[in-house]
C-alpha positions in Angstrom: 0.3 0.0 0.4 1.4 3.1 -1.0 1.5 6.2 1.2 -0.4 8.8 -1.1 -3.4 5.2 0.0 -2.8 5.3 3.4 -3.7 9.2 3.7 -7.4 10.4 4.3 -8.5 12.9 2.0 -7.9 15.9 4.4 -4.8 14.8 4.7 -3.9 15.0 1.2 -5.7 17.9 1.1 -4.3 19.7 3.5 0.0 18.2 2.5 -0.9 19.4 -1.0 -1.8 22.6 -0.5 1.1 22.9 2.0 3.3 21.5 -0.8 1.7 23.7 -2.9 1.9 27.2 -1.2 5.7 26.2 -0.1 6.6 26.2 -3.6 4.8 29.2 -4.6 5.9 31.1 -1.6 9.5 30.1 -2.0 9.5 31.3 -5.4 7.9 35.0 -3.9 10.6 34.6 -1.2 13.8 34.5 -3.6 12.6 37.0 -5.8 11.5 39.2 -3.0 15.5 38.7 -1.3 16.2 39.2 -4.6 14.8 42.4 -5.5 16.4 43.5 -1.4 19.2 42.9 -2.2 19.7 45.0 -5.6 17.6 47.9 -3.7 20.4 48.0 -0.9 23.3 48.5 -3.1 21.7 50.5 -4.9 21.1 52.7 -2.1 24.5 52.1 -1.0 25.8 53.6 -4.5 23.7 56.3 -4.7 25.7 57.3 -1.2 28.9 56.4 -1.8 28.5 58.1 -5.1 26.8 61.5 -4.1 29.5 61.5 -1.4 32.9 61.6 -3.5 30.7 63.4 -6.3 30.0 66.3 -3.7 33.6 66.1 -2.0 35.5 66.3 -6.2 32.8 70.1 -6.5 34.1 71.3 -2.9 37.7 70.9 -3.1 39.6 74.6 -4.1 43.1 73.1 -3.9 45.6 70.3 -4.6 45.4 68.7 -0.9 41.6 69.2 0.5 41.4 69.3 4.2 40.0 65.9 5.0 35.8 65.7 4.2 33.5 65.8 7.0 30.8 62.6 7.3 27.6 62.5 8.5 26.4 59.5 7.3 27.2 56.0 6.6 29.6 57.4 3.9 32.4 57.4 6.2 35.3 56.2 4.7 36.5 58.5 2.1 39.9 58.9 0.9 41.3 61.3 -2.8 44.2 59.3 -4.1 47.3 60.4 -6.8 48.9 58.2 -9.4 51.2 57.1 -7.3 48.4 55.4 -5.1 49.6 57.3 -2.2 46.4 59.2 -0.2 46.1 62.6 -0.1 43.5 63.2 2.0 41.2 60.9 3.7 38.2 61.2 6.3 39.7 59.8 9.8 37.8 56.8 10.3 40.5 55.6 7.0 43.3 58.4 7.8 46.2 56.6 7.7 45.4 53.8 5.6 46.5 52.9 2.7 44.4 53.2 -0.6 40.6 51.3 0.0 41.5 49.8 -3.7 44.0 49.4 -7.2 41.7 49.8 -8.8 42.0 53.3 -11.5 38.7 53.7 -13.8 39.4 55.0 -16.6 39.1 58.2 -18.2 36.0 56.9 -20.5 33.9 56.1 -17.7 34.4 57.3 -15.0 32.2 56.8 -12.2 32.4 52.9 -10.9 30.7 51.1 -8.5 32.6 48.1 -6.9 33.1 46.2 -3.8 36.1 44.4 -2.6 36.4 42.4 0.4 39.3 41.3 3.5 40.2 39.4 5.9 37.9 41.5 8.2 35.4 42.9 6.1 34.1 44.3 2.6 33.7 47.7 1.8 31.4 49.0 -0.7 32.0 52.0 -2.5 32.5 54.4 -5.5 35.5 55.0 -8.0 35.3 58.7 -8.8 38.0 60.4 -11.5 37.9 64.5 -11.5 36.9 65.1 -15.2 39.8 66.4 -16.9 39.4 70.0 -15.9 39.1 69.9 -12.5 42.1 67.7 -12.9 44.4 70.1 -14.3 43.0 72.8 -12.3 43.9 71.8 -9.1 46.9 68.8 -10.0 48.4 70.2 -13.6 46.8 67.5 -15.2 47.7 65.1 -13.1 45.6 62.0 -12.1 43.6 61.6 -9.3 40.9 59.5 -7.7 38.8 59.7 -5.1 36.9 56.5 -3.3 33.9 56.9 -1.2 32.8 53.6 1.0 31.3 52.2 3.5 31.1 48.8 5.1 29.4 46.1 3.5 25.8 46.3 5.3 24.9 43.5 7.8 21.8 42.9 5.5 24.3 41.9 2.8 27.5 40.4 4.1 24.9 37.5 6.4 22.3 35.6 5.3 20.2 36.9 8.2 17.7 38.2 4.8 17.7 34.1 3.6 16.6 32.9 7.5 13.6 35.7 8.1 13.3 34.9 4.7 12.7 31.3 4.3 11.3 31.6 8.0 8.6 33.4 7.0 7.8 31.0 3.8 7.9 28.2 6.2 5.6 30.3 8.7 3.7 30.5 6.1 2.7 27.6 4.1 1.7 26.1 7.6 -1.0 28.4 8.5 -1.8 28.1 4.6 -1.6 24.1 5.2 -3.9 25.0 8.6 -6.5 26.7 7.1 -7.2 23.9 4.2 -7.0 21.4 6.7 -9.4 23.3 8.8 -11.4 24.4 5.5 -11.5 20.4 4.0 -12.4 19.5 7.7 -15.7 21.6 7.2 -16.2 20.7 3.8 -15.9 17.1 4.5 -18.9 17.5 7.5 -21.6 16.6 5.4 -19.9 13.7 3.9 -19.1 12.3 7.0 -23.0 13.1 7.9 -23.5 10.6 4.7 -21.5 8.1 5.4 -22.6 7.7 9.1 -26.8 7.4 8.1 -25.8 5.3 5.9 -24.7 3.1 7.9 -27.6 3.5 10.0 -29.4 2.2 7.4 -30.5 -1.7 7.1 -32.8 -4.5 5.5 -35.2 -4.1 7.7 -35.7 0.2 7.7 -34.3 1.7 4.2 -37.2 4.9 4.9 -33.2 6.5 6.2 -32.7 9.0 3.9 -29.4 11.3 3.8 -28.8 14.8 5.2 -28.8 16.7 1.7 -27.0 20.2 1.5 -28.5 22.6 -0.8 -26.7 24.0 -3.4 -25.2 22.1 -7.1 -21.4 21.0 -5.8 -20.6 17.8 -5.8 -21.3 16.4 -2.1 -25.1 18.0 -2.8 -25.0 15.1 -6.1 -23.6 12.7 -3.9 -26.8 13.3 -1.3 -29.3 13.2 -4.2 -28.3 10.5 -5.5 -27.0 8.2 -2.0 -30.9 9.3 -1.3 -31.8 8.4 -5.2 -29.9 4.9 -4.8 -31.6 4.5 -1.2 -34.7 5.5 -2.8 -34.4 2.3 -5.6 -33.8 -0.2 -3.1 -36.3 0.4 -0.5 -37.9 0.3 -4.1 -36.9 -3.1 -5.1 -36.7 -4.8 -1.8 -41.0 -3.6 -0.9 -41.0 -5.4 -4.7 -39.2 -8.2 -3.6 -40.9 -8.4 -0.6 -44.7 -8.0 -2.0 -43.5 -10.9 -4.7 -42.4 -12.8 -2.3 -46.3 -12.7 0.5 -48.0 -12.5 -3.6 -46.9 -15.9 -4.1 -47.0 -17.2 -1.0 -50.7 -15.8 -0.7 -50.7 -17.4 -4.3 -49.4 -20.5 -4.2 -51.2 -21.6 -0.7 -54.5 -22.7 -2.0 -53.6 -24.3 -5.1 -50.7 -26.3 -3.2 -53.4 -26.9 -0.1 -55.6 -28.0 -2.4 -53.5 -30.4 -4.8 -52.3 -31.7 -0.7 -56.2 -32.5 -0.1 -56.5 -34.3 -3.0 -53.6 -36.7 -3.0 -54.2 -37.5 0.3 -57.8 -38.4 -0.5 -56.8 -40.9 -2.9 -53.7 -42.4 -0.7 -57.0 -42.7 2.0 -59.8 -43.2 0.0 -59.6 -46.7 -1.8 -63.0 -45.5 -3.9 -60.9 -42.6 -5.2 -60.0 -43.3 -9.1 -56.3 -42.7 -8.6 -55.4 -42.1 -12.5 -58.6 -38.8 -11.7 -57.1 -37.5 -8.7 -53.2 -37.2 -11.3 -55.2 -35.6 -13.4 -56.5 -33.5 -11.0 -53.2 -32.9 -9.7 -51.8 -32.0 -13.0 -54.3 -28.9 -13.6 -53.6 -27.8 -9.9 -50.2 -28.1 -10.6 -49.9 -26.3 -14.4 -51.7 -22.8 -12.3 -48.7 -22.9 -9.8 -46.5 -23.2 -12.4 -48.7 -20.1 -15.0 -48.6 -18.1 -11.8 -44.5 -18.9 -10.8 -43.8 -18.1 -14.4 -46.0 -14.6 -14.7 -44.7 -13.9 -11.3 -41.1 -14.5 -12.3 -41.8 -12.6 -15.2 -43.3 -9.1 -13.9 -40.3 -9.1 -11.7 -38.2 -9.2 -14.9 -40.1 -6.6 -16.3 -39.8 -4.5 -13.6 -35.2 -5.4 -12.8 -33.8 -6.2 -15.7 -32.5 -3.0 -18.5 -32.7 -3.9 -22.6 -31.3 -2.2 -25.3 -34.2 0.3 -26.7 -34.7 0.0 -30.4 -36.5 2.3 -32.7 -40.1 0.2 -33.0 -42.6 1.4 -35.3 -46.0 1.1 -33.2 -48.6 0.5 -36.4 -46.8 -1.8 -37.8 -46.8 -4.2 -34.8 -50.1 -3.3 -33.7 -51.1 -4.1 -36.9 -49.5 -7.6 -36.7 -50.9 -8.3 -33.9 -54.1 -7.7 -34.5 -53.6 -10.4 -37.2 -52.4 -13.0 -35.4 -55.1 -12.5 -32.9 -58.8 -15.2 -34.0 -61.8 -15.6 -32.4 -65.5 -14.7 -32.2 -65.5 -11.2 -31.7 -63.5 -9.1 -35.3 -60.7 -6.9 -34.3 -61.0 -2.9 -35.9 -58.2 -1.1 -36.6 -57.1 2.6 -37.5 -53.4 3.4 -37.3 -51.3 7.1 -38.0 -48.7 6.0 -40.3 -44.9 5.1 -38.6 -45.6 6.1 -35.1 -42.2 4.6 -34.0 -40.8 4.9 -29.7 -37.9 3.7 -28.7 -38.0 0.1 -26.7 -37.8 -3.4 -26.2 -39.8 -4.9 -29.5 -40.7 -7.8 -27.9 -41.7 -6.2 -24.4 -44.0 -3.7 -26.1 -46.1 -6.9 -28.1 -47.4 -8.9 -25.6 -49.1 -5.6 -23.9 -50.6 -5.0 -27.2 -51.2 -9.2 -27.1 -52.4 -9.4 -23.4 -54.6 -5.8 -24.2 -55.9 -7.5 -26.6 -57.0 -10.9 -25.0 -58.4 -9.0 -22.8 -60.5 -7.5 -24.6 -62.1 -10.3 -26.4 -62.7 -11.5 -24.2 -65.4 -8.7 -22.2 -66.5 -7.9 -26.6 -69.6 -8.5 -27.0 -70.0 -7.7 -31.0 -66.5 -6.1 -31.9 -63.2 -4.4 -30.2 -61.6 -0.9 -31.9 -57.7 -0.4 -31.8 -56.4 2.7 -32.3 -52.8 4.1 -33.1 -52.5 8.0 -33.3 -49.8 10.7 -32.2 -50.8 12.8 -29.2 -49.2 15.5 -27.0 -45.7 13.9 -27.9 -46.8 11.1 -27.1 -47.5 7.4 -29.4 -51.4 6.7 -28.1 -52.3 3.1 -28.1 -56.4 2.8 -27.8 -57.7 -0.8 -27.1 -62.5 -0.1 -26.7 -64.0 -3.4 -26.6 -68.1 -3.3 -25.8 -68.4 -5.2 -22.5 -70.0 -4.5 -19.5 -67.1 -2.1 -19.2 -65.0 -1.5 -15.4 -66.7 0.5 -12.6 -64.7 3.2 -11.7 -63.8 2.6 -7.8 -61.8 -0.9 -10.0 -59.9 1.5 -12.6 -56.4 0.8 -10.4 -57.3 -2.2 -8.7 -56.9 -4.1 -12.0 -53.5 -3.2 -12.7 -52.6 -4.9 -9.0 -51.8 -8.7 -9.2 -53.8 -11.3 -8.5 -57.0 -9.1 -8.1 -59.7 -10.4 -10.9 -62.7 -8.9 -11.3 -66.4 -10.8 -10.6 -66.4 -10.7 -14.2 -62.9 -11.7 -15.3 -63.5 -14.9 -13.0 -66.6 -15.7 -14.8 -64.8 -15.3 -18.1 -61.4 -16.5 -17.7 -61.1 -19.4 -13.9 -57.9 -20.3 -14.7 -56.8 -17.0 -15.1 -53.5 -15.3 -13.1 -54.7 -12.4 -12.7 -51.2 -10.3 -13.6 -51.5 -10.1 -17.3 -52.4 -6.2 -16.6 -50.1 -6.1 -14.1 -47.5 -7.3 -16.3 -47.9 -4.5 -19.2 -48.9 -1.9 -17.1 -44.9 -2.9 -15.7 -43.8 -2.3 -19.0 -45.0 0.6 -20.1 -43.2 2.1 -17.0 -40.4 0.5 -18.1 -40.6 2.3 -21.3 -41.4 5.6 -19.4 -45.0 5.4 -20.5 -48.4 4.6 -18.7 -51.3 2.5 -19.1 -54.0 3.8 -18.3 -58.4 3.1 -18.8 -60.4 5.8 -19.6 -64.0 6.7 -20.0 -65.9 5.4 -22.7 -69.8 5.5 -23.8 -69.4 1.8 -23.5 -67.0 -1.3 -22.6 -63.8 -1.1 -21.2 -61.2 1.3 -23.6 -56.9 0.4 -22.1 -54.8 3.8 -23.5 -51.4 3.1 -24.2 -49.6 6.1 -23.4 -45.5 5.6 -24.9 -43.0 8.8 -25.3 -42.5 9.4 -29.6 -39.4 8.2 -31.2 -37.7 11.8 -31.9 -37.3 12.0 -36.6 
């Protein structure tokens, strides 16, 4: 496991902030150190040049009196061409020349720094003009050295140490602020984690706190809540499935057990008749199980949608249906949707079979475009469905009295499966008002042209 993986998000971000601030502030410190040094040097050389030029300007004899120094520039000498000091300030009286450097006549003012065993001196060497040399010394060359001891800020590394300490302190401050801000920012994540840890299979109703805004944490909270909602819905479906299966299978299995026990206990019971009756019961159990599995697959499985010509599919399924009751279809051309053609065909078959079962003289089917949807209407002229039962019939295993009378072997799952398919296609299946009979209406989003 790498070092990075051992660090928490908070520590990683804090470390990154500290390192980045250290790099940035180090660059600023280097620039600041260079700028301060250049500025101090420039100021020192400006002072030494001014002191030398002022003394030369005040000279009116070959051996001028020693200059009076009132600033840090206290090392001033007048040196002749032989290297002898003819006049000097008190600080360098009796000492040899500050330097042997001699500016040329073309560049009479030069700034220099020279070091000895004891100290470094910054000075300006100024050569008087030829006119001044002719007037004062009969044309003999002279040099004025004006300098001072190198300031401590340049002679030592104190400036670098101070800037380095400031950089480290500022980087540590930035890292500390980053630690606090990241911890504050991650508190909602910690709250989400604690709440999710409290969620159990027996109680999926809990939701994580959802902060306002559109940032990543708010998106995480919304996603977590949506996931919990889907998980709760899936578990509810699973519980409902188990409850319905146990309820619907209990009766036929109990009857099957009774039939077999009677055949075993009573000799006058025909074994073949008992076996035939048991097979009929088992067929009903198999039908219930198969349709319940189909309903579960519709609700939980994913499919790759494809373009489906709903007009052609409806006409094809109408043509396949036989029976005593005729089916008439009226359809717009090229009404297309996106979805699973097998599942959509199953919905149409369920609606057509149901309508034929309850119709008296005929069934009317229409396929039209309406309000951005493809609408399929299947209308029979039977007894119809009371308004109070129009939602109940889509509940698994719910069968009205008329439905049980016309199809005693049905499972009551066809309409539930059909509505589940419609919902997985972002559509809906409802029973709407009609002058006579039942009017089932399927609406699916139209496919873009």
